N, C-alpha and C positions, 0 to 999 in steps of 0.2 A: 844732617841723619841719614844711611841708607839702608835698605834692607835687600839682598842677593840671596838669589837663589837661583839652582839652576833645574831647568824642568827639561820631560824627556825630547825636548829639540835642541838639546844640547848646547845651545847658544846662551852665555850670561846676559841677564837682566839686568841692570843696576836703579834701582828706584831714592830720589833723595828728594826731600821737600825743599820747595821754592818759597811756598805763601801759604802764609796762613789769615784770612781775613776773621774778625766777628768782633760783634757788640758785647760791651759790657751789661749782666745781668741786670734788671732795673730795680735793683733794690741796697738799702743801707748796711753798710757795712761790708759790701764785698768786693773790696779793695782793699791790697795793703803794698805797704812799698816798702823794703826789706833794706837791711844792715847792705847786705850783698847786691846791694843796687839795680833789683830785677822789682819787676812789680807783676803782683799775682792777683789774679780776677777773675771772676766764677764765671763760666761761658754755655750755657744751658746746665747739663751737668758732668762738665769737664771743667777742670782748674787750668786757665788761660794765663803762660808766661811772657812779660814783652819785656824788651828790652828799652828802656826811655831813649837810649844814645843811638839807638838807631829805628827808632819806631818799629820795631816788625814783632811780631809775636811767635814768639821760638819754639816753642812748645805746648803740647796740651795735654792733661794729664788724666787720663780712663779712670774712672773707680767709682765714681757717685754712682748710684741707680736713680739719684733725682737731681732738681738744682740743684747746682752749688749756693748757699746764701751768703759766706760770710769766709771770709780768709784771715790769717793771722801768719807773721811773720817768725821764725825766733831762731836767732835778733831781729826783733823790726829796727826802723831806721832812729828810733828812740836809743836804743844802745849799740848802737853804730862805732861810737868811740872808741869802743873796746872790743868791736869783732874786725879788725881790720884785717890780723894774719889767719885768719879761718879759713879753714880748707871744707868744712860741710857746714851750710846752715839748712835750716829744716822748717817744715811749714805746715800750718794746721787748716784747713779746710772742714767746712760746716754744710750738712745738705739741708733740702724743706722735709727729710724723712726722717731725721735723727740724728743720721751719723757722719761721723767725727772723722778725718782720715789723716795720719803725718805721712810726710814724704819728706824724702833726704836730697839737696842738691849739693854736687861734690860741683867748689869751683874749679880746682884745676882740669876735670874731663869734659866739664858744663851736663854732667850727664844728670837723669834726675833716677830715683827710687823711691818707689814705693813702701814703707817700711810696717805700718800699723795700721789698722784700724781700733778705735777706742772703742770698750763695750757700749752698746747703744743703751743708754740708761734714760736718752728723751724718746719722750713716744712723742715728739711735735717735731715741726723745723726748728733747726740750730736758727739762732735771731743773732746772736753774737758771741766773738771767743776774745779774751782780752788775753792775751801772754807777758810772763815777763822772765829775764835771765838771773838769777840768783848765784850763779859761779858758771865758770866757762862750760859747763859740762850739765848743767841743771837747770831745767824750769818749771814754772809752777805759770799751768793756766786753769783759766774758769770760763763754762762755756752755760748759754743760758737759750730757753728754747722756751716756745708760746704755750708747754706745757706746765707752766707755774716751778718750774726746778730750775734749781743753780748747782753745776756739778764742778767740783775742783779738783787737778791732778796734777801731780809732779813729775817729769819726765827727763831722766838721767842717761843721755846722748854718750854714746861709748867715746873712749877718749883716744883710740886708732883705728883706723878703718874699717870698713864692713862687719864690724861690731854689731851688737846688740843694744837696741831702747829701752828701756827697763820704763816700764808705767805705774803707776801707783795711783789708787785712786785715794783721795785726801779726806774728803767731804761730801755732803750732799745738802742745798740748802732750798727749803716749801717757801714760796712766796706768798702763794695764793692765790686766789681768782681772777689778780691784775699780774699779766708776766715783767718779767725783768725787758730789756731793750738794749741796755745799756750799760758796759762793765767795764773797770778800770782794775788795775791793780799794782801793787807798791810797797816795797817795802817800807816801812818806819823808818824816820831819822832816829840818832840815837840809839845804835848798835844794837838794839836791843831782841833782834831775831824775829821778832815779828811782822807781817803782814797786815796791807789792809784791802780790802775789798769792797768799790764805791759799786755800788748797780741801780739803776732806775728805770721808771717804767712809765705802765699808766695812770700811776696813784699819783705822779707830780711831783714826788718826793725823792729823795737824794738815800738813800740806804744804807749804815756803812757797818761793815761786821770786820772783824778782826781775830788774828791767829796765828799759831806759832808754824812754822817752816809748815813742819809732818802735824800738828795737830787740830781738833775740831775750832769750826772756824763760829763765833760768837757774836751776838748781833748788840754793835756799839753806840749806834745813835741814831736819829734822821736828819737831813738838812730838809727845812722847809724854806719858801721861796717861790721855787716855780709855777705858773700857773695853769699848764699843759703839760702834753707827757714831755718827757724827760727823753732824747734823741740820741743824747752822746759825751759821752764823761772820761775826760784824759787827766791822770796824773802827772804832774814833772816829779823830775829827780828831786831830792833836797838839795832847795836852796843853799850853799854858801854863803855865809857871813862870818869875815875875819878869820875865815880859816875853818869853822867849825858850821857843819849840816845842822840844823835844827827846826829848821821850817818844808814845808811840803805842801803844795798848790795844786787845786785841784781846779778843773775845768769845766763849767756842765754846760751844756746848749739845752732846748725846748722849743716845742710849738710857738711858745708863747715868743717868738721871735727872740727872743734873751739870751746872754751868755751871764754867766756867774761863775766868778773867782772864789774860791773858799780857801782860807788860812787854814793850816793845822801846825798850831807853834807849841812844841815842846815844854812840857810845863815845870819837870822835873821827876823825882821819883817819888811814888806813895809806899807806905809805911802800914802795916795791916790796920792801922788805927785810925789812917785818913779813907780807906778805901769807899767806907761807908757813905762819905762828900758824893761821892756819884749821886745817889738818894735824895738827895737836899738841895738839888740846884734849882736857884726861884727863877720865878719870871722875868727878875730886874736883869738875872743872870744871861738870859736868854738872847737878849738885845747882844751879846756878845757872841751867842751860841755856844750851842753844847759842849762840854765837856769827852773826848774820848778816851777813853781806858783801855789800856793796853798790856797786859801781866802789871807790873807792880810800875808803869809809865802812860802819863799820862798826857795829853795836848788839848790843849782849848785851842775852839775851831769859831773862826768868823768869819764874815763877809766880806772881803776883798774888795771888791769892786761889781758893779753893772752892769755892761754892754749894751748899750741899745743903739742897732743904727742899721741891722736889715729890715727888711718888708716882707717876708715872707719863714717859714719854719726854720730853723737854723739846725740840720740834718750833723753836721759834723763839728767837734771842735779838736784842734791838736797842736800840745806845746810844740815848739821848733825844736829841733834833735839838737842835742848839748852835744857841744864840740871838743873838740878833746883840748888838753894845756897839759902841760907835762912840768908843773910846779912843783913844788916838795910835797907830801902828801894828799894832793888833786889833781886827779886824775881829769876832769870833766869841768866844763861850764856850764850849767843849765843858763839858755839866754831869759828873759820875757818877754816872752814874742808867742804870741797865738796865734794859729791859722785856722778860718771858719770857712764852714761852705753854706749856702742856704738852697733853697727854694724860691728863692727869688732871682737866682741863675748868678748871683756872686760871689765870689771866696774873700775876706777881709784878713788881712795880718794885723792884730792891735797891740801894741806896747806903752810902754808905761814912761810919760812925759818924761823928761832926763829932772826938768825943776820941782813940777806939783806930783811926780807920782800917779799923776790920772791916767786912767787906759787911754790910750786915744787909737782911733782907727785912722793905719799910716799906708797902708794899699789894699787896696778893690781892684780885683780884674773879676771882669765876665762884664754883661751885659742887664743891666738890667730892667728888663723885660715882660711883658703883657702876654704875647703871642706862641712863647713857648714856656714850657716848665722846664725847673731849671737844677740844681747841681742836688745829689746826693751823698755827696763826701768828697773831700778836700784833704790833699796829706802834702807834709814835705817829704824833698827826696833828703839821704842821709847826712847830704854836706848843708842842704838848707838853701841851695842857691836855684831850686824850681819847687813849685809847686803845682799839684797836679787833682784836678776835679773829673769826677763820672759824673753823665748826666740823666736828664730822665729817655732821652731819646737812646740808651746804651751806647753812648758818646764820651770819650776822653776829652779834657784840655788840661793842656800843659801851658803853666806860661816858665821863663827862664831869665832872671834876673842878670842882665848881659851889662847891667852899669857898674865903672869901675868907684865910682866915688859918689855918686846918687843912683838910688834906687831906680831897673829901667825894666820892666818885667816885659819880656817880649813872647807871643806865641809860639808853640813850638810845634814840630812835624810830630802828629803820635797816629796808634795803630786805630783803624775802625772798621765797622761790617755791620752785619744783621743783629738787631737784638730780638728779631723771632725765626721762625723754622723759615730755610731757604726751598723753593717750590724748582726754582727753574732755574739753569744756566745755559747761555750763549754765549762763543767766538765771535769777534768781529769779525768782518767779511775777510781779510788778510790774516788775520787772529792778534791783532794790534794791541786789542782788550778783551777785557770780558764782561759781560754784561748781567746781572744775575736779578731776581727776584722773589719778593722773601712776604710773609702774615706780616712783616713790622710795616706793609703798603708802602715802599719804595722797591724804586730801581736804584741801581749802584755801576756802578765799572770802575772797575781796576785794570791798574798797568804797570806796568814796572816802567818805571823812570830811568830817562838815560843818564847817566852823568858821564860829566865830560873826559872826566880822570878814566874811565875805564870802556876804553874804546874799545870795541869786537864784545865787548858783554852787556848784555842786559842789566839796565840798574835795577834798585831794589822796588817793588813792588807796594802800591799805595792806591787808594780810592783817588776818582781825579776827578769823578763828576758823579750826578744825584740828578737822572734825568726826567725821573720821577718822584714825586712824593704825594703819594695820592688818599685818597677816603674811603678803600675797601682795601682785602688782603688779599696780594697779588699770587696769583697760581700759576700762570704760565708767561713766556715768551719767545720771541724768534727775531730773528736779525736777518732783514731783507738781502738774499746776495747781486750781484751784477752790478750794474756800471750805476753812476750818481751819487748824492749821496748820501753819507750811513743813513739808515733808517731801519726801525722796530715797530714789532705789532707786539704790543703786551694785553692781555686778559687779565680779569679779576674776579672776584665776588660781584659779579655783575655782568647783564647780560651784553653785556656792549664792548666788542675790541677796539682797542685803541692804538691808533699810528702815530710816530713821534719821528721826526726830523732835525738833524744834528743840526745845531743854529753854527755862526760864525768862529763863537767866541768859542768852542768847544772841538774846531776842526784846527784853529791856532794852538789850542792847548796841548793837543793829540801832535801837531808837529813837534811843538816844545819838546812832549814827554819820549818819544822816539827817537831812532839813530837819526843824523843829516846824512846817514848814507841809504834811509832804509826807500822804499815803495812807497811812500807815503806822496800823496801828490797835490801841488797847490792846485789844479786845474779844478779839483772838487769845492773850492773857497769861491770860485767865480761862479756867480748867478746866485750864491747862496745872500739875501738883503734882510737874512733874522738872526740879530746878535744873540738873542735870550729869552727866555719866558719870564713871565709873571704865573703865580699861582693864584687861582681863585680862591673869593673867601669859603667856599665849602671843601674845596682841595679835591677839584674834583678835574676840572679841566687845568688846561695848563694856556694862558694868553700868550700870541708870540709879541717880542719885542721888536720893532725894524731896525735898521742901520740909520735909515734918516729920524729917524724918531727919539735918538737917543737925546739927547742936545735936550727935547721939549719935555724928557721925563725928569734930565737934573734941576729946569727953570720950576720944577713944582716945589710948593711952599713945603718945606721940611717940617711943618707944624701942625701940616693938616692930618687931620684924622689922629692924631698922634692920642689923643685921648680917650680912643673909643676902646674897648676891649677886642670885637672882632678884625681891627684894621690889621694889614696882613703888610709887612715893610717891600717896597718897590724893588725888582732884584734890580742889583748890578752886575751884567754880564760882562766879566774883564779877563784875558787872554792870561791864564795862568801860567808863569814862569817856574814855579816850583811846585810841590805839589800841593794841594791847599788844605784846612784847615777847616774844623766844624764848621764854625760858622761861614763858611764861604762854601760851605758845599750845601748846605741847608737850604740857601735859599739862592742861590749866586750862578748855578750851574745846571739849572734847569733847562731842556728841551721843550719846544713849543710842539700844540698836539695838533697833527693835519686833518686824520679824517678821524670820524666813528664807524663803524662796523657795526651796524643795528642787523639782527635774524635771529640767534639765539634764541631759545628760550626759556632758560638756565644758566646760573650763574659758568663765565668760561672754563673748560679745564684742560685743554693741551690746544699748541699752536706749531709748527711749522711752516717752513717756508722749502720752495723748490732751489734748485744751483743756477738756474739761469735769472732767478728773479723778477719771474712773470705771475707765479701764484703762490698764495697763501693756503695753508687748509687750518679750519679751527672747528672743535670741539667744546659741548659743554657737558655739566652735568645732567646723568637722563638714568629714569628708569621705563623707558619705553622707547618704544622703534621710530615715533614718530618723531621723538624730542633727543635720540642718539645719533641723529642722522650729522654727516660730517658734510660744512661748507666750502668751499672752494670760492676765493675773492684771487680776481683781478689782479693787481696792482699797478698802478698810477690810477687806471679810471677806477676802481676799489669798489667795483659791480662784484655780486654774488654770480659766479657762471656753473657754479653744482653748487648739490645737494644728494650728497654719498650716501647708499641708504644703505645698510647691512646689519648693523650692531641691535643689539635689546638694551640695552647698560652702556655707562658711560664707557668711550672710548678714551684710554688715558694715556697714549701715545701713539704718535703720528711720522712714520718719515719717507721723504721723495728717494727713490736707489739716485745709484750714481747718475742714471743720463737723464735721469726725472720722468722716465716712459711707464713707471711705477710708484702708487702712494701703498704705503702696508700701513693700516692701523690695527693696534689690539688694546682688549676690552675687558668692561669686570664681569663679563657673559663666558669670560672663558676662550673665545675664539679672537682668530685673529682674521684681517680680511686684506687680500691684495685688488686693487682694484689699476687697471690700465687705464692712464691717463694721456690724449693726446692734443698737442697744443699748436697743430698747422696754422688754422687761420689764426687771422690777426687779431679778434675781437671772439672765436670761438674757441672752446675747449668741450671735448668729448673725452666721455670716461664708464668704464664698463668696470663690474665686477667681472674678475675672472676667478676669484678663487677662494674660498672661507674655509678657515676645520676649526675644530672645538678642539685647542691644542693640548691645551694644558688641564689640569683636575681645579684648579682654586685661579682666583683671580688674573690676568697676564698685567701685570706693570709697566715692563719694558719692551722695547724690539732696536734691532736695528741691522742697518746694512752695510755688507761688505763693500767698501769704496770700488773695488776693481770688480765686482762681477751681480751678479742675482743672486749670490744667499745672502740668508738673514742670519737671524737670531731671535729669537725672544727668550724672558724670562718672565717665573710665575714666583706668587705666593707657596704655591706647592714644592717648592726649593730646588726650582730644577731650571736649566737651560737648555734648551734648544735649539737644533740646526737646520734651516729650510733650505733647498732650495727650486728656482723657477724655470721649467723646463721651455724649451720651443713652442711648443703647444699651449703658454699657461698655463700647465697644471704641476700642485704643488709636493715635493718628495721630503720626507726628512730624511735629514744623513746623519744625525748624529743626536744621542741625548748626555750632554756634560754628566760626569759623577753627581749626587744629589750635595748643596750644599748645604750647609753648617742654619741658615735661617732664610726665610724668604729672601728672591731674588729680587730688587726694587729699582735697578737702573743697569743701561748696556750701553758700551758704545765700543764700535769694530773700529778698527784703525789697519788703515794696507799697507803693508812694510815693502812690499819687494812685488810688483805688477804682475813682472814674467814670471815666478815662482808662486804668486796668491799666496803669497804670505801676508799671516795678519795677527794682531794683538788685540783682543777680547777682552775690556775690562770690565768684571762684573761687580755691583756694591750690592752690598746686603742690607737688611733691615737692622742690623747688629751694628752694624755702621760700617763693619769688615770690607775692604777691598783686595781682589783677588786680579791677577793677570793673567793670562790663557795664550798660547799660542795656538794659533789655526792653519792648519795648510790645507788647502782644496787638491782636492787629485781633481783632474779633470780627462773625459775620454777622449777620442780622436776628431767628435765632434762640438768639442767646446763647452759636454754638458758637465755638471759636476756632477762624477761621481761617488763621492766618498770625502772627509774633513780626518785629518789625524791633529788631535786635538792632543794639547800638553796641560798642565800647570806649571808656570813660569817662574809667579813672586806670589806669595802671600805674605802682602803688606803689614808690616810689622803695624799692632794695635796700637803705639804711640804717635804713629804716622795716620790712623785714619781715625774715623768720625765717630761717635760715641753714641749718635743714633741714627735712624735712617737715610740709609745715602735716596738722596731724591734723583740726582741726574750726576752721570759722566759725559766729560766731552773732551775729545784728541782735538789740539789746536794742530791747525794746520801746518805741513812745515814746507819749507824756502823748496827744497830740492828730495828726491828719493832718497838720495845717498847720502843726508845726514843722520848722524848716529841716535841722534839724538830727538825723542817727540817727547811735548808737553801732556800730562793731562790733567783735568781742572776737576774739580769733583764739590758738590754740595747738599747739606742737606738738610736735618731736623735740628742738630744739634748748635745751629744760627751761623752753622763756619762755613765758607767757600776757602776750597786747598787747592793748591796748584803743584802738581807733582812735576820732576824729570826726569824719565823711563830711560834707562842708557843700554842699547839693543847693538851688540856685538855681532 
């Protein structure tokens, strides 16, 4: 998708989306796999869509004002057997504020459209949406919320493209103080035109309601048996026996670790004299189970099976999608197969044994684990050859059956990303990879993975390493420039900055990921004696694994300390020849911590490094001048070589000028400071405050230097961006103020396009998630001083491409040469997303 606009500069600039990295909201019912073979999930306030075939997130849909709790495709994978020819598919999403939005996806165009917002009847968060297709253009869906209500709706889709969807409210059910958290809808067998709604929740019972398509739903009966909260319900399609469909099955799962299968068998019609029989059900009859009456038809309910096998709460259960058959009168075959997902970090497939009919666990995937919480839900692909789980760490886990005669479920690549606000990003020294840190307490590396087939083109992007898994929320990161091994410094909600160095396993993996013709040098690998790193029990420090110690690690008794809950598995660092899956990322791609930098009095807030790789500057959260000082650290010795005092509140961002002669700092106290830095001596660094200005009326969040000069930009909560220049006498002069923006400016990044003409692009990120690109042309006088700047808005990025919450940081990727017309921009935000855009400057 591209967003093209022409600004005052006259040059055309096109922007296209390259990559989105995001984790899944950590909540049950968040994920839905549609009949169109796309997966929808909530990522913060957006609905994200990914294609399991490419393992790439294709888009995020903005519209919700609160965290997305649940999604539901219409048609879902359950109805894929009759959705092959559909040009338009629909998606429902519900959020934590009670709003439900309907989206339309056009398959031929690959485009999304916001259709409507369902009238807000829910007063609290929507916890589950269940929908069924009752015809090609009609669907019925139910939604439940923690406000104790369940609402039923009919939606009629347009038969031709571009028409309007019609929404009809069918009924509202009030369930009392114990909300329902699981729903399932089905058409009752026997061509009665009746629907059945199953709901379960905090009272441990399954409540069944029946009603006509457009009539009121009445309470029919309840099913008892589970001893803890009901977490998931799913009706099968009617089971065909001898060409007739008389039975329907309901699967239920619970926090009691069990799964129950209930059978609803058509008993026949009731005449008016028999209808009173419902009240006369005796206890003896209850062994079989209650009778559900819908209109003039009744159904005998019985417990078909009880499945025990999981060792923790069973969060989801789902029937295998029916397959298409073309025999006379029957269009589908409902398989007797169930997928369950549990907090014990396993998914299981259950089927009845052919001879005895006893339900057995035939496939188990995942890893029964003490040291990590498990799965929130599991889903079948439409053709049932793949199963997908989403987990506690915002992660996806996908297995595909690659066996021909025997089942052989193998893990597959999936998209990944942070599951909390991302606070900072930094490009690798030559732009080979992108490093990000987040409130989810992890540091991640994303990189394009070179495909052998696409010579001259970058491959698709993937997360290739997780260098730091920490015990505190991460706030800032900087990559150390210069020669030698790859290193970065990160800061979290602690008073210590930590230095990390790339292990040999990462350097070799990076060699596989990037092009064979690239500048990646094997010289770096020489002398690196550390293969990887192990996590400590508290999750704060990461200890190195040395190359010569690898053999000793493998010879340890595998049964040692397996029984203790605190045991953390030993990392097995390996060189990856293809993008890693979640289990590898979580443990085996850590970087060893080489130094700790002590000195700050509060939690770290901002970091930056110079272009020579000699200095790192750090700041912390502060409410006084003594605490707000900036510390300078010498790379290598890691000694503190300076404490720069100027501000009275937190320094929010710092950046060195292109030649490292100046350090710019902006602060919550609405002022910026410019320090001159002199690194003439080997161990000596002298510094001096040369300018300080109260530049804005509100907090200054962002700053960025012109890569070709001494001009810089500052951005503030007052919705303005100002351009400044430093003269030869170190005095600061304001060159321009850009027109007021629609929201607080939270991120800036200045890219130099042409050093001779002093042309540049300024990326501006805002609190509302939107990003704008401005062209900046600096006019210089005869003595080389900046006399003015010509600014023009070039592109306002399409909101569909942007973040849905505050932009935390923007960073331009280094270009191989200045003649290159394409330049990449990375952004991160509070919406859990890392994004990479390609900007084409002609």
